[in-house]
N, C-alpha and C positions, 0 to 999 in steps of 0.2 A: 599749722594753724595756731595762732595765739589766742588765748582766752583771757578775759578780765577776771581777776580774783573776786570771789563772791564775798569774802569776809576779810576784814582787817582787824588786827589786834596788836597790842603792845604788851611786852613782858618787862617787868622791872624787878631787879633783884637787889636787896639790901642786906649785906652780910653784917654780922655783929659778933665781935670777939667776946667769949665768955671767960673772963679772967678768973672768976671764982671757981670754975670747974676745970681750968687748965693747970698743967704742971710743967712749966718750961724746963725745969731741971731734969724731968723724966721724958722730955721731948713729946709731951702730950698737949695739944692745942685744940680747944673746942670752939666751934662757931655755931651760930644760929642764923638762919636765913629767912627773910620775909620775901615772899614771891607774890607779886601782884600781876594779874592778867586782866587787861581791859580790852 
């Protein structure tokens, strides 16, 4: 038996590289993420 979904939502993710906190020579890379749920 199929059912109709009761809720619909969207998820959007925007990554951002944090160059001032990263140290590529030491293989350390930092990112921040903004997640939007609608």
